[in-house]
N, C-alpha and C positions, 0 to 999 in steps of 0.2 A: 555322419556320412550317409547319404541316401542314394539309392539306385532304384530304378524301376524294377529291375530283375537282378537277383543275386543267384549265381550258379555255383554250387559246391562240388568240386571234382573236375580235374582236367584230363579225364580219359576221353574215350570216343563219344560217350553220351554227353559229357559236359561240354566238349568242344562244339558239338552241333547245337546244343541248347543255347550256349552263349552267342554263337554266331547268328543263329536265327533271330534271337531277341534283339541283338544289336542291329542287324540288317533291317529290322522292322522299326528302326529309329527309337528304340527304348534304351535308356541309359542302363548299361549292363556291367556287372562285376563278376569275373570268374575267379573263384578262390581255389587255389591248388596247394597241396602240401609241399610240392617241389617244382619250381619253374623249369628245372632241367628234365622233368619226366612227363611233360605235357604230351598227350597223344602217344604215350609209350605202348608198345606191343609186347606185353609180358609173356605171351604164349607164342603161337606161330605167327610170324610176320607175313600173313597172307590175308587177302580180302576177297570175298566172293565165294563161289561154289554153288551147288544146287540149292535153291531156295534163298541162300544168303546173297548170291549175286543179284537176284531180282530185288532184294531189299536195297542194296547199294545203288542199283540203277534208279530205283524210285526215289531214294534220297537225293540223287542228282537232279531228277525231274522236278522235285519240289524246291530246288535251290540250295540243297545242303552241300557239304564240302567233301565227304568221304570219297566219293567216286573220282572227283577231280584231283584230290590229293593222291589217290592211288595211281592215277594216270601219270602224275608227275614223278612218282617214286618207284614204279615197278621195275623189277629185274627179269621177270618172266610173266607172260600173259598167255592164257589159252582159253578157248571156248570148250566147255565140257558137254558131253552127250550129243555131239554133232551127228551121230548115227541114229539118234532117237527123235521123237517128236518135238516141236518147238516149245511145248509147255514146260519141258524139263531141261532145255538148253540154258546154260548159264556161264557167265564169265568168271574166271578165277585168276587172281594175280598173286605172285610172290613178290613182296616188296622189300626194298632196302629199309630196314626198320629205323635206322638213324636218319636217313633222308626223309622218311615219312614224318618223323617227329619234327625235324627242322622246317620242312615245308608247312606243316600245320601251324607251328609257332609263328612263322612269317605271316600267314594269313590272319591269325588271331591278332597279332601286333598291329596289323594295318587296318583293322576294322575301326572306323571312326568313333562309334558309340560304345566301344568295349574297353574296359580296364581289366588288368590282371593283377592279382595280389597273391603273394606267397604267404600262406597261413593255414592254421588248423581250426576248423569249426568245432566248437565245444557244445553249443546249445542253440536249439531252434527257439527263437523268440516268438511267443504266441500271445495274442490279446483277443479275448472274446471269440475263441475258436478260429482265429484267423492268423496266418503267418505274417509277421511284421518285420522279421529280420533274422540276423545271425549274430551270435556272440562268439568271438574267437577265444582260443585258450589263453591269449595274453590279456584278456579282459576287455578288449576294444569291441565296440558295438557297431554293427552295420544295419541300418534300417532299409527296408525294401517294400516295394509294392507287391512282389511275388517272389517266391523262393523255389529253386529247382535243386533237388538233391540227386547227385549222380556219383555216389560214393564208391562204386566198384566193390572190391573185396576188402575194404578197409575197416568196416564197422566191426569192432572187437575181433579183428583178424588174428588168426594163429597159424603159423607155418609149422609143418611137420616134415622132417627128413629122418627116416628110421626111428630111433628112440629119442631124437631131439625134438623139442617142441618149444617155440618161443613166439612172443607177440610180434606180429608184422602184418602189414596189408599186402605187401609183395616182398620178395627177397631184398633185403637191404633198405626197406622203407618202414617207418613206424606205423602202427595201426591208429585208427580213430577210436579211442576208448570212451570218451565222454558223450559223444553225440548219440550213441545208441540209447543210453539211459534217458536223455532228453526227449527222444522220440517216443519212448515208452511212456514217459510222463504225460505226453499229449494225448495218449489213448491209442497210438499205433501199436499193433502187435508185431513182434519180430520173431523170426525163427532162424534156423541155421542150415546153410548149404555148404558144400565144399567143392573145390575145383583143384586141378593139378596141372603140372606142366612137365614135359620130358627133359631129360638131360641134353646138353649141347656138347658137341665134340669138335675136334680140330680137323678142318677139311684136308690138311696135309697128311693126315694119318689114316685115311680110308683107302680102299682098293676098288676104284670105280669099275675095273674089269670084271669084278664078281657081282656087279649089280646092273640093272637095266637103266639106261639113260631115259629120262623123261623130259623132253625139250618143250619149249613154248611154241606158239603158233608162228608160222613163217611171216604172215601179215596180220599182226595182232590187232584186234579191235580195242576200243577204250570204253570205260564205264560211262564217260560223258561224251556225247556227240560233239561237244564244243571244245574238247581237248585236242591239241595238235598231236599228230602222230609222231612217236619217238622212233628215231632210227639209230639203233645201237645193237650190239651183240647181246642176246639174252643169255642168262646164266642157266645151265641145265640143273634139274633136280635128278635124283636117282631113286630107284625102287629096289628094295630087297625084301626078304621074308625071314621071319623067325623060323627056327627049325626045332626038331625034337631035342637037340642039345640045349637050345635057348630055354625051352620049357622045363627041361630037367633042372637047370640052374634055378629057375623061378620056384619050382616046387621044393627044391632042397632048402631054400631060405625063406619059404613062405611064412614060417612062424615069426619072421622079423618084419613082415609087411604090416603097415598100419591098418589094413582091412582085417587082420587077425588080432593085432594087439589092441585095437580100439582106441589108438592114440589120436585119431582124427574124427571129429564129430560132424554130423550133417550129411545129407544124402548128396552124392556126386552125380555128374552128368551121365545119363544112360548111354549116350551115343559117342562118348569119348572115354571109354574105360581104360584104366591102367593095365599094363601088361600082366601084372599079378592077378587082377580081377578077371582078365580074359582067360588066363590059364585055369582059373577056378571054375568059371561059368561055362566055358566051352572046352571041356576035356577031350572031346572028339575031334577038335580041329588040330591038324598036324602043323599048321603054319598060319601066321598073321602078317599082313603087309606092313612094311616099315618104309615110309617116305623120308628120304634124306634130303633136306631142303636148306639152301643157303639163307643166312640172316641178312646179307647185304653184299654190296659190290666190293667194299673195302674192309671186309672182316673175314676171318677164317672160320667163324662159328657156323656149325651146321646143326639144324634142328631135326630131332629124330621123331617125326610124327608116327605114332604107333607103339612107341616104347615109353609112354608116360608111366612114371612110377615115383613113389616117395620112399622106397626102401633105402636102407643104409647105403652110403656112397660107395663103399667097397663092393656091395652086392650089385649096384647099378653098373659098375665097371665090368663085372663078370657077365651080366646079362648082355651088355653091349658086345663084348668080345666073343660071345657065343653065337653071334649073328653074322651071316656071310657078308663079306666086304668090310666088316668092322672089327676084324680079329685084332688089329693093331691100333684101334682107335684110342685117341687120348682124350679123356674127359676134360672139358673146359669149365662146365657149370653143371652141378647135379640137378636132377629133377626134384620137385617138392610138391606137397599138397598144402592148400590154404583153406581153412574153415572161417566162415564169416557170417554176419547177420544179414538177413534180407527181410523185407516187409512183404508178406503174402499179398499178391496183387489184387485179390478180391476186395481189398480196402480202397481201390482206386475207382474213379469214374473213367469212362472211355476217353476223356480228355487227358488222362494221367494226373489229374488233380486228385488229392486224397479226399475221401469222404469225411473223415473226422475233422480235418483242418482245411479251411478255405484258403486258397492262395498258395498252397504247398503242392508242388509237383514232384513226382519221382520218376527217374529214368535210369535204365541200364540194369546192372546186376543186382541193385537194391530191390528190383522187382522180380528177381528170381530167374533171370535169363542168363544165357551164356553166349559169348561171341561178340566180336567187334561190330558186326553188321546189325544185330538185334539191338545193341546198345545205342549205336548211332541213330537208328531209326526212331527209337524212343526219345532220345535226346532232342532230335529235330522237332518232333511233335510237342514235347514238353516245353521247349523254348518258344515255339509258335504260340502255344496256348497260354503260356505265362505272359507273353507280350499282349495277347488279345484280352486276357483277364485284366491287366492293368488299364487297358483302353476301355474296358467295360463292354467288350464285344463277345459274341457267342464263340465257343471253342470250335476248332477244326476237328471233326471226327470223320475218319475215313471208313467206309463200309467194307465188308468182306469181298464184295464184287468190284470194288474200286482199286484195291491195292493189297499187296502182301503185308504192308504196314498195318492195314485195317485188320487183316487176319491175325497178325501178331498181337495187337493190342486187345482185340476181342477175345482171343484165346486166353490171354493173361488174366483179364478181368472176369471173364465169364466161367472159365473152366478151372478146376482145382489144379494148382501147380505143386506137385509133390516131388519134383526133381528139376534141376536147371533146364529151362526151356530152350530148345533149339529149333530154328525154322527149317522146314522141309517143304518141297512142292506138294507133297501128299496132304499137308494140312489145309491147303486151299481148294475148296470145292470148285472154284471157277478158274483154275490155273491156266486153262487154254486162253482165257481172256486177259490174264495177268502175266503176259509174257515179258521177257527181257526186251524184246524189240519194240514193244508199243508203250513202254513206261512213260515216255515223254508225251505221247499223244494223250494218255490218260490223266497225267498229273501236272504237266507243265502249266496248263491254264490256271490251276489252283495256285501253284507257286507264283505265277505272274500276278494274280490278284492280291496275293499276300505281300508283294513287293520283293520277293526273293529271287525271282527269275527276271533278268534284264529284258528290256524290249527287244534287243537284237536277237537274243536267244529264242524268245517266243516267236519272233518272225520266222526264224529258221525252222522251228517246229511246224508252224502253219504252212510254210512252203513245202515241206516234205509231205504233209498230209494232203495238200492239193495235188502233188505229183502222184502220190499213191492212188488217190481217187480217180485221177485221169487215167492212170494205167489200168485200174480195175474196169473202168468203163470201156476202154479200148479192148481188153481181153474178152469181155462179155459180148461185145458187138462185132468183133473181127471174126469173120467166117473163113475157115480154112477148107478148101475144096480138095477132093481127091486128085492127086497128080503124081507123076513120077518123082518130081522134086520133093514134094511134101512127104511121100512115103519113104523116100531114101533117107530123109532126115529123121523120120520116126524109127526106121530100122536101125540107124546108128545109135539112137537112144534106147534101143532094146524094146521098142513098142510096136504094136500091130499096125498094119496099114489102114488108111481111111477107106471106107466103102461108101460113105455119104458125107455131105458137108457137116462140119461141127464148128462150134465157136472155139476160139483159143482157150477160153476158160474151161470148157468141157474136156478138152484134150489135156489141160494141165492137171485135171483131177485124176488122171491115170497115175497110179503109184510110182511108176518108173520115170515119169516126166518131171523135169526141173523147170523153174521159171525161165532160166537162160535159154534152154532148148526151145521152149514154146515161143519166146520172143524172137528167136532166130527163125522159127517156122513161120511166124507172123510177118517176117520181114521188117521187124521193128528196129530202126536205127535212129529214132528221134530222141529228143531230150528227155522223153518219158523214162528211158532206160539208163540215164546217166547217173542217177542217184542210187547207190547200193542199198541204203536203208529203205527207201520207198519200194524198190524192186523186191527185196526180201519180204517185206510186210505184205505186199500185194500177193505174192505167191502163197504165203501162209493163209491169208484171208480166203483165197479161192480154194486151195486144197482142203482146208478144214471148215469150209462154209457150213456144211450140215451140222457138224459138232458145235460150231459157234452159235448157230441159230437155236439149237436145243438148249445150250447153256443160257442164252438170252431169255428164252421162254421160261426156264426155271427161275431166273432172277426176277422176271416180271411177276410170277406167282408168289415169290418170296417177299417182294417189296411191300405187300399189304401188311405183313407181320412187322416188318422193320419200321413202317410208318405209323403203326399203332402204338402211341406212346403211353407209358404207364405213369400215373401221377406219383411224384416223389414221396408224398405222404401216405401212400396206400398201406393199410395195416394188413399184411398178409396173414398174420396169426389169427385174425378174426374171420377169415374167409372159410366158408363151408364147402365141402365137395372137393377140396384139394388135399392130397396126401400130406401127412405131417412132415415127411422128409422134404417135400417140395416147398412147404411153407417156410421151413427153417432155412433152406438154401436161398429162397427168394428174399427173405428178410436180411440175410447176410450180404448177398451180392447186390440187391436192389437194382435189377435190370432197368434200363431206360425204355425198352420197347418189348413187344411180344416176341419179336425175332430173337432178341438177346435172351429172353426168358426161356425160349424153346431150346437153346443150346446149353443150358445149365444141366450138369449131370444130376440125375435124380428128379428132374422135372419132366413128366411124361406129356405126350400130346393131349391126353385127356385133361391134365392139369392146365395146359395152355388154353384149351377150349373153355374151361370153366373161368379162368382168369379173363379171357376175352369177353365173356358174358358180363362179368362184374364191371369191367371198364365201360362197356356199352351202356349198362344200366346207370352208372355214375354220370356219364356224359348226358 
């Protein structure tokens, strides 16, 4: 049995990889351990958030599925950081986890070039340092032009709850025990990470009056501009806080925590620590937030974000009941930790193809990341590049100034990952250019060229861009003269009166002025103002024009480093004038450009200058 692309793993990375390859007209096979668990959300059934929401928006702009699937499945949607600048605003959805799975299965099943197989991968088949297929545990062979591994937490996975430890990739699912050894045999290095999930409780056993209601937006946006708005009652989340009583319980039984007993191996995520780790690391904190979030519209399960723990089940119950609003909570499923193998991503090219094995692509938690959004973004790029590899085409590589996806992959490949990687807006130097609102302007043309964005959707993106540019031109050329009417409108907006003629754009740059107020001041009632997306983007472009111009100038200076390519066969160890640490790092990571080399920890600007001279001399 031959397929152009074989994808191993039916999680968020695997779904995006399989759909991308199939939509690019490559015969594709998705292998999953359990057909019923495709697109499962084993942790919080939420998509988006600061940094992560931008990734999901970019996935949609490139023609991926996560954003649209979330729009079909959400039970609450809200825009975060609306009181802050546009660079850090992001959409976050609480989804119905079962509906999310069902909707994704429906999309996968309807993809013409995609087949799905329930099975377990045992061995990567390699010939002459090139991936040629997968052998399953039942002995059957599947040959392929390219292979994408999106194994999640299943590689030699071990689950820990208190003093219990047993092999599993997720609770109730067997691990992948043979594939790790096969990968090591090919020359890939594997290490261990660990992750964890909090307990779930019965919604009928909480006291909402002792917690703060956290509702969704009244008029929610969607991740995809091509999704139809849903009209239904959103389900609220709740916010409570741990107390001194909660922390006292944790400290009393801390000797039973896996972080003290050492029963779980591998480093865990820094930005999602367990409650026992929080109490140890932050003894001065008298409380920590706990978000009580529904798992779906037709289930009573509530997710306790902030109470992650893998302590014994009876201790988990005590911790929960020592928290306000949860005094009578009934535990439905305990929290647990899972330790698993991952492949340090310095072994990858920026295309997500492995350096030791040609035609092998890795995506998701196998690359040392955490989160559905990071996984889906990698899966999309791995699927695209696997399809392009089979076609004999150059890979798609997004730059740091193009997309958060570019930042994510460059960080993974270039910087040492010593803990599960999570995306934040602070990781992007050019985040004012990589906003939620302009993702489709930036990336839809690329998705369209790849065949992943339909013509109709691309035309909608072009129309919005035309509307925005027309609106920008109008605001810059429309002169507002001092008058009683104009100054009354300015006073209502809390702004000072005009003493001389100014353009509408100049007035909009006043901190207190909004785009809608300026359009009213300009007497604008034309079709230019009918599209919300175009109006919002025009307002941002004008208000932050100076900052945007500075970032564009930085990018222009930076591009000469990014466009200076380093020969693949350069022998770094033979170079003189470069520090020994830099030579070792350059040899291990083998950067593709001077720009990438400059971001490697341990490589100084002086090392980059010397390296530049060597490249010039060689040319």
